[in-house]
N, CA, C and O of each residue as an XYZ file, in Angstrom:
276
protein
N      42.051     30.110    105.509
C      42.520     31.079    106.555
C      44.221     30.679    107.034
O      44.840     29.744    107.543
N      44.534     32.434    106.346
C      46.357     32.216    106.926
C      46.341     32.537    108.189
O      45.997     33.667    108.536
N      46.609     31.850    108.828
C      46.489     31.779    110.397
C      47.969     32.278    110.936
O      48.433     31.237    111.401
N      48.989     33.347    111.128
C      50.126     33.480    111.897
C      49.866     32.742    113.039
O      48.857     32.289    113.580
N      51.479     32.747    113.334
C      51.613     32.040    114.165
C      51.606     33.505    115.451
O      51.344     33.224    116.621
N      51.754     34.217    115.262
C      51.674     35.336    116.124
C      50.197     35.427    117.033
O      49.939     35.703    118.205
N      49.591     35.137    116.137
C      47.669     35.454    116.658
C      47.550     34.306    117.519
O      46.951     34.542    118.568
N      47.976     33.085    117.353
C      47.855     32.196    118.408
C      48.217     32.197    119.707
O      47.430     31.848    120.587
N      49.763     32.690    120.013
C      50.402     32.789    121.137
C      49.779     34.327    121.376
O      50.296     34.631    122.452
N      49.150     35.190    121.063
C      48.598     36.338    121.725
C      47.741     35.988    122.452
O      47.768     36.179    123.668
N      46.413     35.150    121.553
C      45.197     34.418    122.191
C      45.491     33.826    123.149
O      44.886     34.050    124.197
N      46.672     32.741    123.077
C      47.376     31.825    124.403
C      47.865     32.968    125.288
O      47.228     32.969    126.342
N      48.734     33.897    125.229
C      48.925     34.693    126.587
C      47.723     35.238    127.145
O      47.607     35.132    128.365
N      46.619     35.911    126.377
C      46.063     36.586    126.642
C      44.897     35.473    127.944
O      44.340     35.813    128.987
N      44.947     34.114    127.207
C      43.904     33.262    128.291
C      45.158     33.151    129.603
O      44.980     32.853    130.784
N      46.420     33.503    128.901
C      47.273     32.741    130.767
C      46.790     33.899    131.448
O      46.179     33.673    132.492
N      46.957     35.371    131.009
C      47.008     36.507    131.540
C      45.366     36.636    132.143
O      45.356     37.413    133.098
N      44.420     36.253    131.928
C      43.038     36.529    132.542
C      42.968     35.391    133.458
O      42.164     35.498    134.384
N      43.850     34.030    133.346
C      43.657     33.063    134.704
C      44.620     33.769    136.085
O      44.322     34.012    137.255
N      45.661     33.909    135.424
C      46.514     34.931    136.734
C      45.344     36.391    137.177
O      45.252     36.803    138.334
N      44.700     36.878    136.220
C      43.875     38.454    137.135
C      42.963     37.443    137.970
O      42.862     37.648    139.179
N      42.271     36.329    137.371
C      41.492     35.791    138.012
C      41.586     35.095    139.755
O      40.828     35.129    140.724
N      42.773     34.567    139.515
C      43.515     33.882    140.624
C      43.839     35.261    141.830
O      43.605     35.278    143.038
N      44.448     36.321    140.956
C      43.953     37.615    142.080
C      43.117     37.851    142.804
O      43.188     38.180    143.988
N      41.882     37.642    141.883
C      40.517     38.402    142.597
C      40.398     37.450    143.552
O      40.447     37.811    144.728
N      40.215     36.009    143.216
C      39.601     35.056    144.395
C      41.066     34.982    145.470
O      40.968     34.227    146.437
N      42.234     35.670    145.307
C      42.768     35.954    146.218
C      41.807     36.824    147.843
O      41.483     36.582    149.005
N      41.738     38.005    146.684
C      40.459     39.087    147.544
C      39.757     38.707    148.191
O      39.579     39.108    149.341
N      39.046     37.664    147.539
C      37.620     36.937    148.639
C      38.048     35.920    149.235
O      37.181     35.436    149.962
N      39.145     35.302    149.250
C      39.692     34.173    150.547
C      40.329     34.321    151.573
O      40.436     33.526    152.506
N      41.173     36.222    151.353
C      41.739     36.521    152.487
C      41.823     37.905    152.138
O      42.714     38.524    151.556
N      40.167     38.456    152.843
C      40.090     39.507    152.990
C      40.597     40.692    153.700
O      40.048     41.211    154.672
N      41.677     41.075    153.144
C      42.109     42.525    153.998
C      41.768     43.981    153.182
O      40.867     44.140    152.359
N      42.492     44.730    153.527
C      42.603     45.848    152.274
C      43.722     45.794    151.506
O      43.549     46.100    150.327
N      44.537     45.569    151.753
C      46.026     45.140    151.099
C      45.278     44.283    149.897
O      45.171     44.749    148.763
N      44.881     43.258    150.188
C      44.676     41.966    149.107
C      43.811     42.847    148.476
O      44.440     43.312    147.526
N      42.495     43.401    148.519
C      41.641     44.217    147.597
C      42.280     45.443    146.863
O      41.896     45.847    145.765
N      43.131     45.899    147.473
C      44.134     47.127    146.668
C      44.602     46.083    145.122
O      44.347     46.371    143.953
N      45.381     44.780    145.674
C      46.044     43.893    145.022
C      45.113     43.708    143.804
O      45.458     44.087    142.684
N      44.033     43.170    144.026
C      43.006     42.206    143.387
C      42.802     43.811    142.322
O      43.090     43.919    141.130
N      42.264     44.816    143.179
C      41.468     45.676    141.911
C      42.481     46.265    140.784
O      42.199     46.669    139.656
N      43.653     46.196    141.381
C      44.946     47.186    140.379
C      45.641     46.201    139.829
O      46.145     46.509    138.749
N      45.874     44.941    140.262
C      46.757     44.281    139.449
C      45.878     43.078    138.561
O      46.192     42.626    137.460
N      44.676     42.711    139.401
C      43.596     41.811    138.412
C      43.342     42.641    137.385
O      43.651     42.320    136.238
N      42.564     44.164    137.764
C      42.151     44.791    136.469
C      42.656     45.386    135.803
O      42.029     46.041    134.971
N      44.296     45.425    135.892
C      45.293     45.819    134.663
C      45.357     44.478    133.762
O      45.216     44.570    132.543
N      45.587     43.146    134.431
C      45.773     41.942    133.963
C      44.759     41.853    132.746
O      45.104     41.596    131.592
N      43.147     42.159    133.263
C      42.220     41.994    132.817
C      41.942     42.743    131.197
O      41.499     42.250    130.159
N      42.338     43.895    131.468
C      42.259     44.517    130.698
C      43.301     44.487    129.094
O      43.138     44.742    127.901
N      44.310     44.042    129.938
C      45.596     44.116    128.998
C      45.124     42.412    128.024
O      45.007     42.375    126.800
N      44.974     41.462    128.743
C      43.955     40.286    128.124
C      43.189     40.795    127.013
O      43.408     40.415    125.863
N      42.306     41.635    127.307
C      41.103     41.730    126.150
C      41.451     42.644    125.364
O      40.798     42.520    124.327
N      42.366     43.778    125.298
C      42.995     44.216    124.698
C      44.016     43.314    123.456
O      44.154     43.655    122.281
N      44.524     42.328    124.004
C      45.184     41.063    123.261
C      44.026     40.376    122.392
O      44.233     40.203    121.191
N      43.042     40.056    122.858
C      42.292     39.977    122.114
C      41.695     40.077    120.815
O      41.557     39.423    119.781
N      41.318     41.506    121.472
C      40.307     42.629    120.633
C      41.696     42.621    119.513
O      41.340     42.683    118.337
N      42.857     42.568    119.684
C      43.455     43.286    118.401
C      44.032     41.543    117.387
O      44.750     41.585    116.389
N      43.484     40.242    117.995
C      43.546     39.207    117.612
C      42.331     39.072    116.427
O      42.405     38.450    115.367
N      41.338     39.758    116.887
C      39.641     39.889    116.076
C      39.859     40.531    115.286
O      39.458     40.172    114.179
N      40.731     42.045    115.410
C      40.811     43.148    114.120
C      41.561     42.288    113.411
O      40.683     41.633    112.849
N      42.440     41.909    113.107
C      43.393     41.244    112.157
C      42.688     40.244    111.477
O      42.581     40.377    110.258
N      42.134     39.168    112.077
C      41.349     38.065    111.579
C      40.591     38.435    110.857
O      40.280     37.696    109.923
N      39.841     40.030    111.027
C      38.327     40.749    110.529
C      39.287     40.946    108.943
O      39.048     40.397    107.867
N      40.436     41.946    109.291
C      40.976     42.376    108.409
C      41.325     41.403    107.081
O      41.022     41.665    105.917
N      42.216     39.918    107.676
C      42.254     39.544    106.257
C      41.213     38.429    106.148
O      41.503     37.271    105.847
N      40.237     38.775    106.359
C      38.850     38.427    105.823
C      38.254     39.247    104.788
O      37.511     38.773    103.928
N      38.611     40.629    104.868
C      38.391     41.596    104.109
C      36.840     42.197    104.809
O      36.253     43.048    104.142
N      36.234     41.766    106.078
C      35.352     42.005    106.352
C      35.444     44.293    107.121
O      34.537     45.124    107.073
N      36.587     44.426    107.563
C      37.201     45.507    107.809
C      37.613     45.960    106.849
O      38.243     47.017    106.886
């Protein structure tokens, strides 16, 4: 399998974004105020969505490379 370096970087970036998003969600659990809840939902949700999108890009690229798609 020919694994370009950018796919590994995208998976790493997706993982880091996911960890940051989970930390913002934990912020609202430990320090529950309306502001932390808004930050958790908006920033955490956006970062999780972006990390899932990056992961989907890598999976689709790999499936196209293998001839499945």
